[in-house]
C-alpha positions in Angstrom: 27.4 -7.1 44.2 29.3 -8.3 41.1 30.6 -11.8 41.0 34.3 -12.2 41.2 34.4 -15.2 38.9 32.1 -17.4 36.8 32.1 -21.1 36.1 30.1 -23.4 33.9 27.7 -25.9 35.5 28.4 -28.8 35.7 32.0 -29.0 34.7 35.2 -30.8 35.1 37.4 -29.4 37.9 38.1 -25.8 37.0 40.9 -23.6 38.1 39.3 -20.2 38.7 41.6 -17.6 40.0 43.7 -20.3 41.5 40.8 -21.9 43.3 39.3 -25.4 42.4 35.6 -26.0 42.1 33.9 -29.3 41.2 30.5 -30.7 40.2 30.2 -34.3 41.1 27.9 -37.1 39.9 26.4 -39.3 42.6 28.0 -42.6 41.8 30.7 -42.3 39.1 34.3 -42.9 40.1 37.5 -42.6 38.2 40.5 -45.1 38.3 42.1 -43.4 41.3 39.0 -43.8 43.4 38.1 -40.1 43.2 34.8 -38.8 41.9 34.3 -38.0 38.2 33.1 -34.5 37.6 29.8 -33.8 35.9 26.1 -34.5 36.5 24.2 -37.7 35.7 21.7 -36.9 32.9 18.6 -39.0 32.5 16.9 -38.3 29.1 13.2 -39.1 28.5 11.2 -39.3 25.3 8.4 -37.1 26.9 8.3 -33.4 27.7 7.4 -34.1 31.3 10.2 -36.4 32.7 7.9 -39.4 32.7 8.2 -42.9 31.2 11.3 -45.0 30.7 14.7 -43.4 30.6 15.7 -43.3 26.9 19.4 -42.5 27.6 21.5 -42.0 30.7 25.0 -40.5 30.7 27.5 -38.4 32.6 27.4 -34.9 31.1 30.2 -32.4 31.5 29.4 -28.8 31.1 25.6 -28.2 30.6 26.1 -26.0 27.6 24.2 -27.7 24.7 22.9 -26.3 21.4 21.3 -29.3 19.7 19.8 -27.2 16.9 17.2 -29.4 15.2 18.9 -32.6 16.2 18.6 -35.1 19.0 20.7 -34.9 22.2 21.7 -38.6 21.7 21.0 -42.0 20.4 17.5 -43.1 21.3 16.2 -39.7 22.3 13.6 -37.8 20.3 14.7 -34.6 18.5 11.5 -32.9 19.7 9.4 -33.5 22.8 12.0 -34.8 25.2 13.1 -33.9 28.8 16.2 -34.3 30.9 16.9 -34.5 34.7 20.5 -33.9 35.8 21.5 -34.8 39.3 24.7 -34.6 41.3 26.5 -32.3 43.7 28.3 -29.0 43.7 31.4 -28.1 45.6 32.2 -24.4 45.7 35.7 -23.0 45.9 35.1 -20.4 48.7 32.4 -19.7 51.2 30.0 -17.0 50.1 27.0 -16.1 48.0 26.5 -17.8 44.6 24.1 -16.9 41.8 23.1 -19.5 39.2 22.0 -18.6 35.7 20.3 -20.7 33.0 19.7 -20.0 29.3 17.0 -22.3 28.0 14.8 -23.0 25.0 12.2 -24.3 26.5 11.4 -25.1 30.1 14.0 -25.2 32.9 14.1 -25.7 36.7 17.1 -25.7 39.1 17.4 -26.8 42.7 20.5 -26.3 44.9 20.5 -28.0 48.3 16.9 -28.9 48.0 15.8 -25.3 47.3 14.3 -24.4 44.0 16.3 -21.4 42.7 15.1 -21.2 39.1 11.7 -22.0 37.8 10.7 -21.2 34.2 8.8 -24.3 33.2 7.2 -22.6 30.2 7.3 -22.9 26.4 9.7 -20.1 25.3 12.6 -19.2 23.0 16.1 -18.6 24.3 15.7 -17.0 27.7 18.1 -16.1 30.6 17.0 -16.8 34.1 18.9 -15.9 37.3 18.6 -17.2 40.8 18.6 -15.1 44.0 22.0 -15.4 45.7 22.5 -18.7 47.6 24.9 -19.0 50.5 27.2 -22.0 50.2 30.2 -23.1 52.3 33.5 -24.2 50.8 34.2 -27.9 51.0 30.5 -28.9 51.6 28.8 -31.1 49.0 25.4 -29.6 48.0 22.9 -31.7 46.0 21.9 -30.1 42.7 19.1 -31.0 40.3 18.3 -29.4 37.0 15.3 -30.3 34.7 14.6 -29.2 31.2 12.1 -30.0 28.5 12.0 -29.4 24.8 8.6 -29.0 23.0 9.5 -28.3 19.4 11.6 -26.0 17.3 15.2 -25.2 18.3 16.6 -26.7 21.5 19.4 -25.4 23.8 20.4 -25.2 27.4 23.3 -23.7 29.3 23.8 -23.2 33.0 26.4 -21.3 34.9 27.1 -20.1 38.4 29.1 -17.2 39.8 30.0 -16.2 43.3 32.2 -14.1 45.6 
């Protein structure tokens, strides 16, 4: 089954074939009282998501290519990790597939179910989840972890569905 559309994860509200889909942080609100789109990213100066949070921010699309640089002020250029948390709202009820492209490790959970696990040292690698059934209008918790252990660093995540 080929997906009928594709959307970056997480992202601002996107208009896909006339349908809205949103990725929501847990606590951020805009001036109108609605939720801001994106996921909350907690960045650590360790490769295993331990220690003090070095930086926290609301990230829009998870589509980063940091090259040889740091992801932000106070975060190591090498040997760091990130945990993104929030929620996903899908535009229509159906089966959704998630894809990551990572350099190095990545893990992804949707609604408490781990759908991608490639927590290994590797160069740019694509990983795809098995289809996940999601209902339109329901808020599903989402968590993505990544670590960088040297060399180039990048991460992108997308979802597609029918």
